[in-house]
C-alpha positions in Angstrom: 0.0 0.0 0.0 1.4 3.4 -0.9 1.7 6.5 1.3 -1.7 8.2 1.7 -3.6 10.5 3.8 -6.7 9.4 5.8 -9.4 11.4 7.4 -8.8 12.5 10.9 -10.8 10.1 13.1 -11.1 12.8 15.7 -13.3 14.9 13.4 -16.7 13.2 13.6 -18.7 15.1 10.9 -16.8 17.2 8.4 -18.9 19.6 6.4 -19.6 18.5 2.8 -22.4 20.9 1.9 -21.8 20.7 -1.9 -19.5 19.0 -4.4 -16.8 21.7 -4.2 -16.7 21.9 -0.4 -15.1 19.5 2.1 -13.6 20.9 5.3 -12.5 17.5 6.6 -9.2 17.2 8.3 -6.6 14.7 7.0 -3.7 13.1 8.7 -0.7 11.6 7.0 0.5 8.6 9.0 1.4 6.3 6.2 4.7 4.3 5.8 7.3 6.4 3.9 9.9 3.7 3.7 8.9 2.8 0.1 8.8 6.3 -1.4 11.2 7.1 -4.2 12.4 10.5 -2.8 15.3 11.1 -0.5 13.1 12.8 2.2 11.3 10.1 4.2 8.8 12.4 5.9 5.7 14.3 5.1 6.2 18.0 4.5 4.8 20.3 7.2 2.8 23.1 5.7 1.9 26.2 7.7 -1.8 26.9 7.9 -1.2 30.6 8.1 1.3 33.1 6.7 2.1 31.4 3.4 -1.0 32.6 1.7 -1.5 35.8 3.6 -2.2 38.9 1.5 -2.8 42.5 2.7 -3.9 45.6 0.9 -5.1 49.1 1.8 -7.9 51.3 0.7 -7.8 55.0 0.8 -11.1 56.6 1.9 -11.9 60.2 1.2 -14.4 62.3 3.1 -17.9 62.6 1.6 -18.1 65.5 -0.9 -14.3 65.8 -1.3 -13.1 66.1 -4.9 -12.0 62.8 -6.4 -8.3 62.5 -6.9 -6.9 62.7 -10.4 -6.5 59.4 -12.1 -4.6 58.4 -15.1 -5.9 55.8 -17.5 -4.0 52.6 -17.6 -2.8 52.4 -21.2 -0.7 49.4 -21.7 -0.4 46.8 -24.5 -1.9 44.2 -22.2 -5.1 46.2 -21.8 -5.6 46.3 -25.5 -5.0 42.6 -25.8 -7.5 41.8 -23.0 -10.2 43.9 -24.8 -9.4 42.1 -28.1 -9.7 38.7 -26.4 -13.0 39.8 -24.8 -14.3 40.7 -28.3 -13.2 37.4 -29.8 -14.9 35.6 -26.9 -18.2 37.5 -27.6 -17.9 36.7 -31.3 -17.3 33.0 -30.7 -20.3 32.7 -28.5 -22.5 34.6 -31.1 -23.0 37.7 -28.9 -23.0 40.3 -31.6 -25.5 42.7 -30.0 -24.2 46.3 -29.6 -23.8 47.3 -26.0 -24.6 50.9 -25.1 -22.3 52.6 -22.6 -24.2 54.1 -19.6 -24.4 57.8 -19.7 
């Protein structure tokens, strides 16, 4: 039998509310003596910090003038709009879309 994870027996009822959701805990207690790699242990992954992302948002007072913005004009923007148009064409969506005024 190969190395494999098994459900944590201490967690009685993991949530599986739909096909893409499973919050069950797994434990890796299998035998590593037959694995082909040089490291004979399971990697320890941190459950915090590695996928941490932070951002900030500037908030201006109500009624304050909006800050000046510059349009993002880059070759990639043009390519994204072109790809968007090709996608619409391929799905047969040829109806003109009016911009809100």
